[in-house]
C-alpha positions as CSV (number, residue, x, y, z in Angstrom):
1,X,43.1,151.9,19.2
2,X,40.8,151.0,16.2
3,X,37.3,152.5,16.3
4,X,34.5,152.2,13.9
5,X,31.7,154.7,14.9
6,X,28.3,154.1,13.1
7,X,25.6,156.6,12.7
8,X,22.3,157.2,10.7
9,X,20.1,154.3,11.5
10,X,16.5,154.8,12.5
11,X,12.9,153.9,11.5
12,X,11.3,154.5,8.4
13,X,8.3,153.4,6.2
14,X,8.6,151.1,3.3
15,X,9.9,152.7,0.3
16,X,11.8,155.3,2.3
17,X,15.5,155.9,2.4
18,X,18.3,156.1,5.1
19,X,22.1,156.9,5.0
20,X,24.3,155.0,7.2
21,X,27.9,156.4,8.0
22,X,30.9,154.8,9.6
23,X,33.9,156.7,10.6
24,X,37.0,155.0,11.2
25,X,39.9,156.0,13.4
26,X,43.2,154.3,14.6
27,X,44.0,152.7,11.1
28,X,45.4,153.2,7.8
29,X,42.1,153.5,5.9
30,X,43.7,152.6,2.3
31,X,44.6,149.1,3.8
32,X,41.2,148.1,4.5
33,X,38.1,146.8,2.7
34,X,35.3,148.5,4.5
35,X,31.7,147.5,4.3
36,X,28.5,146.7,6.0
37,X,26.8,143.6,7.1
38,X,23.4,143.1,8.8
39,X,21.8,140.9,11.2
40,X,18.2,140.5,11.5
41,X,16.4,138.8,14.4
42,X,16.9,135.2,14.3
43,X,19.2,135.0,11.2
44,X,22.8,134.9,10.5
45,X,24.9,138.0,9.9
46,X,25.1,138.6,6.1
47,X,26.9,140.9,3.6
48,X,25.1,144.0,2.5
49,X,28.1,145.8,0.6
50,X,31.7,146.3,0.8
51,X,34.1,148.5,-1.2
52,X,37.8,148.5,-1.6
53,X,40.3,151.5,-1.6
54,X,40.3,151.6,-5.4
55,X,36.5,151.6,-5.3
56,X,35.6,148.1,-6.2
57,X,32.4,147.1,-4.8
58,X,30.3,143.8,-3.9
59,X,26.7,143.8,-2.9
60,X,24.5,141.2,-1.3
61,X,21.8,139.9,-3.7
62,X,19.1,141.2,-1.5
63,X,20.3,144.9,-1.8
64,X,21.3,145.0,-5.4
65,X,20.0,148.1,-7.4
66,X,18.6,149.8,-4.0
67,X,21.8,150.4,-1.9
68,X,24.9,152.2,-2.8
69,X,28.1,152.0,-0.8
70,X,30.9,154.7,-1.2
71,X,33.9,155.8,0.8
72,X,35.7,159.0,1.6
73,X,39.5,158.6,2.0
74,X,40.0,162.1,3.6
75,X,37.3,161.6,6.3
76,X,38.1,157.9,6.8
77,X,34.2,157.2,6.4
78,X,32.2,154.7,4.6
79,X,28.5,155.5,3.6
80,X,25.6,153.3,2.7
81,X,22.8,155.0,0.9
82,X,19.7,152.9,1.3
83,X,16.8,153.5,-0.9
84,X,13.5,151.7,-1.6
85,X,13.7,150.3,1.8
86,X,11.5,147.1,2.5
87,X,10.3,145.6,5.7
88,X,12.9,142.7,5.2
89,X,15.7,145.3,5.4
90,X,15.0,145.5,9.2
91,X,18.2,144.6,10.9
92,X,21.1,145.7,13.1
93,X,23.7,147.1,10.5
94,X,27.3,146.7,11.3
95,X,30.3,148.4,9.9
96,X,33.3,146.2,9.1
97,X,36.9,146.8,8.2
98,X,39.1,144.0,6.9
99,X,42.9,144.4,6.6
100,X,43.8,143.4,2.9
101,X,47.3,142.4,4.3
102,X,45.8,139.6,6.1
103,X,45.5,141.4,9.4
104,X,42.8,141.8,12.0
105,X,39.3,142.7,11.0
106,X,37.1,145.2,13.1
107,X,33.4,145.7,13.8
108,X,31.3,148.7,14.8
109,X,28.9,148.5,17.6
110,X,25.8,148.3,15.2
111,X,23.0,150.5,14.3
112,X,19.3,149.6,14.3
113,X,17.4,150.0,10.9
114,X,13.7,149.4,11.4
115,X,11.3,149.5,8.2
116,X,7.6,149.4,8.8
117,X,4.7,149.0,6.3
């Protein structure tokens, strides 16, 4: 059974930092592109960042230069370091794992990030 368990969300003020973690189990981590998406109230889910097993990264335009994604092969965990947070970053952040072999993708349960001015 595949599980993606997120942690690290919370409430911060503008300019603050948070680090999200997502621990995967039940899958071969190397076969998955893992990443973070977010969904703000009333908006569609959007890509925040994703990282391949080889370390290649993609970032959403809205977070470039502020957020950094990384992954730990041994811990089967993907991290999202979020700096210089803005009110517009307020959303539920979801961990995602996509099988590069064309198989099924998986989502975590989501973790709330709230940024206030």
